[in-house]
Each structure stands twice: as C-alpha cells, then as structure tokens.
C-alpha positions as CSV (number, residue, x, y, z in Angstrom):
1,X,-113.4,10.4,-37.4
2,X,-110.7,11.8,-35.1
3,X,-111.0,14.9,-32.9
4,X,-108.9,17.8,-33.1
5,X,-106.4,18.2,-30.2
6,X,-106.8,21.2,-27.9
7,X,-103.8,23.3,-27.9
8,X,-102.1,23.5,-24.6
9,X,-100.9,27.0,-23.4
10,X,-97.2,27.4,-23.0
11,X,-95.8,28.3,-19.5
12,X,-92.4,28.6,-17.9
13,X,-91.5,28.6,-14.1
14,X,-88.4,30.0,-12.4
15,X,-87.4,31.1,-8.8
16,X,-88.1,29.7,-5.4
17,X,-91.7,29.0,-4.2
18,X,-92.7,31.4,-1.6
19,X,-89.9,33.7,-2.2
20,X,-89.2,34.8,-5.8
21,X,-91.4,32.5,-7.9
22,X,-92.3,33.9,-11.4
23,X,-94.5,32.2,-14.0
24,X,-94.5,33.2,-17.6
25,X,-97.5,31.8,-19.5
26,X,-99.2,32.3,-22.9
27,X,-102.5,33.7,-23.2
28,X,-103.9,32.0,-26.4
29,X,-106.8,34.4,-26.8
30,X,-104.7,37.6,-26.7
31,X,-101.7,36.0,-28.3
32,X,-99.4,37.5,-25.7
33,X,-97.2,36.2,-22.8
34,X,-97.8,37.4,-19.3
35,X,-95.5,37.3,-16.2
36,X,-97.1,36.3,-12.9
37,X,-95.4,36.9,-9.5
38,X,-96.0,37.8,-5.9
39,X,-95.1,41.3,-4.8
40,X,-94.1,41.9,-1.1
41,X,-95.2,44.8,1.0
42,X,-93.5,46.1,4.0
43,X,-95.9,44.4,6.3
44,X,-95.0,41.1,4.8
45,X,-98.2,40.6,2.8
46,X,-97.9,39.1,-0.6
47,X,-100.0,40.5,-3.4
48,X,-100.2,38.4,-6.6
49,X,-99.5,40.5,-9.8
50,X,-99.8,39.8,-13.5
51,X,-98.1,42.0,-16.1
52,X,-98.0,41.6,-19.9
53,X,-94.8,41.4,-21.7
54,X,-96.3,43.0,-24.8
55,X,-95.2,40.2,-27.1
56,X,-95.3,36.3,-27.8
57,X,-91.6,35.5,-28.1
58,X,-91.0,32.6,-25.7
59,X,-87.3,32.8,-25.4
60,X,-87.5,36.6,-24.7
61,X,-90.2,35.9,-22.1
62,X,-88.0,33.3,-20.4
63,X,-85.1,35.9,-20.1
64,X,-87.5,38.5,-18.6
65,X,-88.8,36.0,-16.1
66,X,-85.4,35.0,-15.0
67,X,-84.4,38.6,-14.7
68,X,-87.4,39.4,-12.7
69,X,-86.9,36.4,-10.3
70,X,-83.3,37.6,-9.6
71,X,-84.6,41.1,-8.8
72,X,-87.3,39.7,-6.5
73,X,-84.7,37.5,-4.8
74,X,-82.7,40.5,-3.7
75,X,-85.6,42.9,-3.0
76,X,-85.6,44.1,0.6
77,X,-88.5,42.3,2.3
78,X,-89.4,41.5,6.0
79,X,-87.5,38.5,7.3
80,X,-89.6,35.4,7.6
81,X,-90.4,34.7,11.2
82,X,-88.6,31.6,12.6
83,X,-91.1,28.8,13.4
84,X,-90.8,27.3,16.9
85,X,-92.6,24.6,18.8
86,X,-94.1,27.3,21.0
87,X,-95.4,29.3,18.1
88,X,-96.8,26.3,16.2
89,X,-98.6,25.1,19.3
90,X,-100.0,28.6,19.9
91,X,-101.3,28.9,16.4
92,X,-102.8,25.4,16.4
93,X,-104.6,25.9,19.8
94,X,-105.9,29.4,18.7
95,X,-107.1,28.3,15.2
96,X,-108.0,24.5,15.4
97,X,-108.6,23.5,19.0
98,X,-111.7,25.7,19.6
99,X,-113.5,23.5,17.0
100,X,-113.1,20.3,19.2
101,X,-115.2,19.2,22.1
102,X,-114.4,20.4,25.6
103,X,-112.4,17.3,26.7
104,X,-110.2,17.4,23.5
105,X,-109.5,21.1,24.2
106,X,-108.3,20.3,27.7
107,X,-106.1,17.5,26.2
108,X,-104.7,19.8,23.5
109,X,-103.7,22.3,26.0
110,X,-102.2,19.7,28.4
111,X,-100.1,18.2,25.4
112,X,-98.6,21.5,24.5
113,X,-97.3,21.8,27.9
114,X,-95.8,18.3,27.9
115,X,-94.1,18.7,24.5
116,X,-92.7,22.1,25.2
117,X,-91.0,20.7,28.4
118,X,-89.9,17.6,26.6
119,X,-88.5,19.1,23.4
120,X,-88.0,22.8,24.3
121,X,-90.0,25.8,23.4
122,X,-87.5,27.3,20.9
123,X,-87.0,24.1,19.0
124,X,-87.7,24.2,15.3
125,X,-90.4,21.5,14.5
126,X,-88.4,20.3,11.4
127,X,-85.5,19.3,13.7
128,X,-87.7,16.6,15.5
129,X,-86.5,13.1,15.0
130,X,-87.0,9.5,16.1
131,X,-84.9,9.9,19.2
132,X,-87.2,12.7,20.4
133,X,-90.2,10.5,19.7
134,X,-88.7,7.5,21.6
135,X,-87.6,9.8,24.5
136,X,-91.1,11.1,25.0
137,X,-92.5,7.6,25.1
138,X,-90.0,6.5,27.6
139,X,-90.5,9.6,30.0
140,X,-94.3,9.2,29.9
141,X,-94.0,5.5,30.7
142,X,-91.8,6.2,33.6
143,X,-94.1,9.0,34.8
144,X,-91.3,11.6,34.9
145,X,-93.1,13.6,32.2
146,X,-96.6,14.4,33.1
147,X,-99.1,17.3,33.3
148,X,-98.8,19.3,36.6
149,X,-101.5,17.7,38.9
150,X,-102.8,18.7,42.2
151,X,-102.7,16.8,45.5
152,X,-104.1,17.7,49.0
153,X,-101.7,18.0,51.9
154,X,-103.0,19.1,55.3
155,X,-106.1,20.5,53.6
156,X,-104.2,22.6,51.2
157,X,-103.7,22.0,47.4
158,X,-100.1,21.9,46.1
159,X,-98.6,20.5,43.0
160,X,-97.7,16.9,43.0
161,X,-94.2,16.0,41.7
162,X,-94.4,12.3,42.2
163,X,-93.9,10.2,39.1
164,X,-97.1,8.8,37.8
165,X,-96.6,6.2,34.9
166,X,-99.2,6.2,32.2
167,X,-100.2,3.4,29.8
168,X,-99.5,3.2,26.1
169,X,-103.0,4.2,25.2
170,X,-102.7,7.6,26.7
171,X,-99.2,8.0,25.2
172,X,-100.6,7.2,21.8
173,X,-103.3,9.8,22.3
174,X,-100.7,12.4,23.1
175,X,-98.5,11.6,20.1
176,X,-101.5,11.7,17.8
177,X,-102.0,15.4,18.9
178,X,-98.3,16.2,18.0
179,X,-98.8,14.5,14.5
180,X,-101.9,16.5,13.9
181,X,-100.2,19.8,14.7
182,X,-97.2,18.9,12.3
183,X,-99.6,17.8,9.6
184,X,-101.6,21.0,10.0
185,X,-98.3,23.0,9.6
186,X,-97.8,21.5,6.2
187,X,-101.1,22.8,5.0
188,X,-101.1,26.3,6.2
189,X,-99.1,29.2,4.8
190,X,-97.3,32.1,6.5
191,X,-97.2,35.8,5.2
192,X,-94.8,34.8,2.4
193,X,-97.2,32.2,1.0
194,X,-95.0,29.4,2.0
195,X,-96.1,26.4,4.2
196,X,-95.0,26.6,7.9
197,X,-93.4,23.1,7.3
198,X,-92.4,21.5,4.1
199,X,-93.0,18.1,5.6
200,X,-93.9,16.3,8.7
201,X,-90.5,15.1,10.2
202,X,-92.2,12.4,12.4
203,X,-94.4,10.9,9.7
204,X,-94.3,7.2,9.9
205,X,-93.1,6.9,13.5
206,X,-94.6,4.0,15.2
207,X,-97.2,4.8,17.8
208,X,-97.2,2.6,21.0
209,X,-100.0,0.0,21.2
210,X,-101.1,-1.9,24.2
211,X,-101.2,-5.6,23.7
212,X,-103.8,-6.1,26.5
213,X,-105.5,-2.8,26.9
214,X,-107.5,-2.5,30.3
215,X,-111.2,-2.5,29.5
216,X,-113.1,-4.0,32.5
217,X,-116.8,-4.4,32.1
218,X,-119.3,-4.2,34.9
219,X,-121.3,-7.4,35.5
220,X,-125.0,-7.3,36.1
221,X,-124.6,-8.2,39.7
222,X,-122.2,-5.3,40.3
223,X,-124.6,-2.9,38.7
224,X,-127.5,-4.1,40.7
225,X,-125.5,-3.8,44.1
226,X,-124.4,-0.3,43.0
227,X,-127.9,0.7,42.1
228,X,-129.1,-0.2,45.6
229,X,-126.4,1.9,47.3
230,X,-126.6,4.8,44.8
231,X,-129.5,6.8,46.5
232,X,-127.4,6.9,49.8
233,X,-124.7,8.9,47.9
234,X,-127.0,11.1,45.8
235,X,-130.3,11.1,43.8
236,X,-128.4,12.5,40.9
237,X,-125.9,9.7,41.1
238,X,-128.6,7.1,41.0
239,X,-130.1,8.8,37.9
240,X,-126.7,9.1,36.1
241,X,-126.0,5.5,36.8
242,X,-129.2,4.2,35.4
243,X,-129.0,6.5,32.3
244,X,-125.4,5.2,31.6
245,X,-126.8,1.7,31.8
246,X,-130.0,2.4,29.7
247,X,-128.6,4.6,27.0
248,X,-125.0,3.3,26.8
249,X,-123.6,6.8,26.4
250,X,-120.5,8.4,27.9
251,X,-121.0,10.1,31.3
252,X,-119.5,13.2,29.7
253,X,-122.5,13.4,27.4
254,X,-125.0,12.4,30.2
255,X,-124.0,15.2,32.6
256,X,-124.4,17.7,30.0
257,X,-127.9,16.8,29.2
258,X,-130.5,19.6,29.3
259,X,-134.3,19.2,29.9
260,X,-134.8,20.6,26.3
261,X,-132.9,17.6,25.0
262,X,-135.6,15.3,26.3
263,X,-138.7,14.7,24.1
264,X,-141.2,13.1,26.5
265,X,-143.9,12.8,23.9
266,X,-141.6,10.7,21.5
267,X,-139.6,9.2,24.3
268,X,-136.4,10.2,22.8
269,X,-133.3,12.1,23.6
270,X,-131.0,14.4,21.6
271,X,-127.3,14.2,22.1
272,X,-125.8,17.7,21.3
273,X,-122.5,17.6,19.2
274,X,-120.8,20.1,21.7
275,X,-121.3,17.7,24.5
276,X,-120.2,14.6,22.6
277,X,-116.6,13.3,22.6
278,X,-116.6,12.8,18.8
279,X,-119.0,15.7,18.0
280,X,-121.8,13.4,16.8
281,X,-125.2,15.1,16.7
282,X,-127.8,12.3,17.1
283,X,-131.1,11.3,18.6
284,X,-131.9,7.9,20.2
285,X,-135.1,6.4,21.7
286,X,-135.4,6.1,25.5
287,X,-136.2,2.8,27.1
288,X,-139.3,2.7,29.2
289,X,-137.1,2.7,32.4
290,X,-135.0,5.7,31.4
291,X,-138.1,7.7,30.3
292,X,-139.9,7.0,33.6
293,X,-136.8,8.0,35.6
294,X,-136.5,11.3,33.7
295,X,-140.2,12.1,34.2
296,X,-140.0,11.4,37.9
297,X,-136.8,13.6,38.2
298,X,-138.5,16.5,36.2
299,X,-141.6,16.3,38.5
300,X,-139.5,16.3,41.7
301,X,-137.5,19.3,40.5
302,X,-140.3,21.2,38.8
303,X,-137.7,22.2,36.2
304,X,-138.5,23.3,32.6
305,X,-136.9,24.9,29.7
306,X,-133.2,24.6,29.0
307,X,-132.0,23.8,32.6
308,X,-129.5,21.1,33.3
309,X,-130.7,17.7,34.0
310,X,-127.6,17.3,36.3
311,X,-127.0,20.7,37.9
312,X,-124.0,21.2,40.1
313,X,-124.9,20.7,43.7
314,X,-123.8,24.2,44.7
315,X,-124.8,26.0,41.6
316,X,-128.0,25.2,39.6
317,X,-126.9,27.4,36.7
318,X,-123.9,25.0,36.0
319,X,-123.7,21.4,35.1
320,X,-122.5,18.9,37.6
321,X,-118.7,18.7,37.4
322,X,-117.0,15.5,36.2
323,X,-114.8,15.3,39.5
324,X,-118.3,15.4,41.5
325,X,-119.5,12.3,39.4
326,X,-116.2,10.5,40.0
327,X,-116.3,11.1,43.7
328,X,-120.0,9.7,43.8
329,X,-118.8,6.6,42.0
330,X,-116.1,6.0,44.5
331,X,-118.5,6.5,47.4
332,X,-121.0,4.1,45.7
333,X,-118.3,1.4,45.2
334,X,-117.5,1.5,49.0
335,X,-121.2,1.4,50.1
336,X,-122.0,-1.5,47.6
337,X,-118.8,-3.2,48.7
338,X,-117.5,-3.6,45.2
339,X,-113.8,-4.3,44.8
340,X,-112.1,-1.3,43.2
341,X,-110.8,-2.2,39.7
342,X,-108.8,0.3,37.7
343,X,-110.9,1.4,34.7
344,X,-114.1,0.0,36.2
345,X,-116.1,3.3,36.1
346,X,-119.0,4.9,34.2
347,X,-117.5,3.7,30.9
348,X,-117.8,0.1,32.0
349,X,-121.6,0.7,31.7
350,X,-121.0,1.7,28.1
351,X,-119.2,-1.7,27.5
352,X,-122.0,-3.5,29.2
353,X,-124.5,-1.8,26.9
354,X,-122.5,-2.9,23.8
355,X,-122.1,-6.5,24.9
356,X,-126.0,-6.9,26.1
357,X,-127.0,-5.9,22.6
358,X,-124.6,-8.2,20.7
359,X,-127.5,-9.6,18.7
360,X,-128.7,-6.3,17.5
361,X,-127.9,-5.1,13.9
362,X,-124.5,-3.5,14.3
363,X,-125.6,-0.2,12.4
364,X,-128.6,0.2,14.8
365,X,-126.3,-0.6,17.8
366,X,-124.0,2.3,16.6
367,X,-127.0,4.6,16.4
368,X,-128.2,3.6,19.9
369,X,-124.8,4.1,21.6
370,X,-123.5,7.1,19.7
371,X,-120.6,5.2,17.8
372,X,-119.6,6.4,14.4
373,X,-117.7,3.3,13.4
374,X,-119.0,-0.2,13.8
375,X,-115.3,-1.3,13.9
376,X,-114.8,0.5,17.2
377,X,-117.8,-1.5,18.7
378,X,-116.2,-4.7,17.5
379,X,-112.6,-4.0,18.5
380,X,-112.9,-1.9,21.6
381,X,-116.2,-2.4,23.3
382,X,-117.6,-5.8,22.6
383,X,-115.8,-8.6,24.5
384,X,-116.0,-12.5,24.3
385,X,-118.1,-13.9,27.0
386,X,-117.9,-17.6,28.3
387,X,-121.7,-17.9,28.7
388,X,-122.4,-16.7,25.2
389,X,-119.7,-18.9,23.7
390,X,-121.0,-22.0,25.6
391,X,-124.5,-21.3,24.1
392,X,-123.0,-21.1,20.6
393,X,-121.4,-24.5,21.0
394,X,-124.6,-25.9,22.3
395,X,-126.4,-24.6,19.3
396,X,-123.8,-26.0,17.0
397,X,-124.1,-29.4,18.7
398,X,-127.9,-29.4,18.2
399,X,-127.5,-28.6,14.6
400,X,-125.0,-31.3,14.2
401,X,-127.2,-33.9,15.8
402,X,-130.3,-32.9,13.7
403,X,-128.2,-33.0,10.6
404,X,-126.9,-36.5,11.4
405,X,-130.4,-37.8,12.1
C-alpha cells in the first residue's frame, strides 16, 4: 500500500542576497502567499519582515516580489563598510583570539603585524593571491620580514633590524593563522547580513613543509649531567627539569602549575586548559620521583592554597617567566658542559618521554603526556633509535632459529 505524498510549499526568490533579497512563499495552512524580506534601518541594522499578500495567486505574487526587490535595491541605506586586512585582523583578534591559550594569543598578535606590513593595512582580503602567498614565504625565509625584536646594546634595549631567517615550520604556523582569519570571515556576517568574504582567496595554497624538521632529543647521559649542575643555577630550575623529564609535559604548562593542582593524596596532577597549548584539561598520575620532589618543595616553601609552584624570583604573586626558564637552561648547559644544539631545550625532554615509553599503549601514552592525537606522537615525537632497532632484529633472529628448529 503506497503512502500519500506530502505537498511541498511553493516559494520564489528574487533580488541579491544581503542587499534586496525577497522570498515569496505559500502558507499551506492559511492558503495565502507571504513576502519575506530584510528592512534596513538608518543604523545599518537589518530587521527581517514578513507581510501577507492577501491572496494565493503565484504569478501575481512573483510580480509583487520583483517590484519590492527593485524598491529595496534603490532604497537609501548606509553604505557597507569596506573590509580591509586591518579591520579583519582587528575583528578576529577581538572576537576569536581571547578564546585561545596565552601562547597562541601572542602569536596571533605578532602575525597581524607581519601580514599588515607584508600586504598593506588597507588591502582588501579578497585581492590576496598566490603571488602574495609566495612573497610572504620568501621574505620570512630570508629574515627580512620578522616581528620586531629586542637586543641589548651597551646595557640598553633597542629594536633589532638584523635579518633573522626562520624555518618552514614557523612560516607554516604563521600562514595557518592567515587561513584561519580568512575562513572565519566567510562565516560571519556584517550589518547587512552578508558574509565579510564570499570565499577564501588563498584556499588550497600550498603550505611549506620541512623535509627534515629539527627535533633533537636529549640523551639520558645529557639529562643526568644537566641534573647534577641544575642546583647551582636554581632549585626551581632543578625542579622544572625533573618535572619535564618525569611528566613529559611542556615547560609552558609546568611553569603555570599551582599547588592546588597537585593532589598529594592520590599522587596526581591536574593540567589546566588555560595553561595548556592545546587547551586540554586532563589529570595524570605522578611518578614516585615527581611526587617526592613536589612534597619536598612544598615543605621547604611552606606554601599552601593556590600559590604558584614556580613563582617568579622577584615577585611571588606571579609565575616564573619563560625567559627566566630559558636563561636557566642556557646556564645549566654551560655548567654541565653540554654542547648547545638548536632545539635542544625543555621540549627535548618531552621527546625523551615519548620515546622512553614506546612500549606503552599509545592511548595511555597520549593521556600521560597530554597529547590529543596518537598520530602526533608517532609522526612528531617518537624517533627511530639504533639500540631499539638492533634489539628488534635480535628478537627476529631468535624467533627464526626457534622456528627452524
């Protein structure tokens, strides 16, 4: 037995979206046709209105819709503000950036300065093209386009103008911000209910990719040497170093730990989303070494409540600054007589953590180190090691001999 078809309501569209669009549609219940349109006020606000035609004649309704669309087209209304890169970045930084972590907020603001200087503040985003994209990449690689930095000269700070080339990984990060802004502009509407951008003009442009990214990993011997020298630099540096090794977390998250985040009863630590690079709120168990270190540090400082585990040396109410931690690392390297390798910093301890726990279930490893994606661990952090590969070959040889016997 067949089912009766549901009658579809008739409708008719005319006019330009965001300007003078009119929709005529049939109300099957009332058996009358309505006209729906947006009426503009002097302040630029658009108010959606719906009026009845008083009849159900479709051809007559089409004529009325066309006439109304023509009237709306020439009705005096505020001119639509011209979108520029400056206004796009200002809106994005004001509406989207505050929802990001502190590190990403700094990067967003630095990127707006770079793209304004490279493309021009008054440039309309829709005019951006592949040449602009390639030019940005070339200038960043040469180091002629860079955020304003600070250098010391005779004890005073002044802006450095020396070219400082950057690697493709950083350029890729910068361009991803630009793409995010342009994509966002296609989804938000202005006062006339039209999207800021009809499409992303740079969609599909190739992002630079490093063939051999620089990801050095600290050896166990280097870590032990640095650990011996650490107390000569600072007790806080020694604690940060050991927590980086024991928890596998970023130094940015470690420096923002509060005593309230440490659960000594359950021997666990909560990593707050506002202090995590990817905004991941998670709790991990503490190793016996890490728990003992934190208990000793708390007894020595007699600190309770929500105080910082790593307070700034000159201001106990503020967390230790990342520049201070970087300075301590440099001092520790010199005292431990470890050769300085670009990229061999606190993050090398995170790589060490991922590699030491290779045999752990990948999902559990992600939970321990605060990774969202197992793919990130496999492609970015874990590295092939000769000793591990040799052991694998020995194990294969033993299985082959046993099988042959």
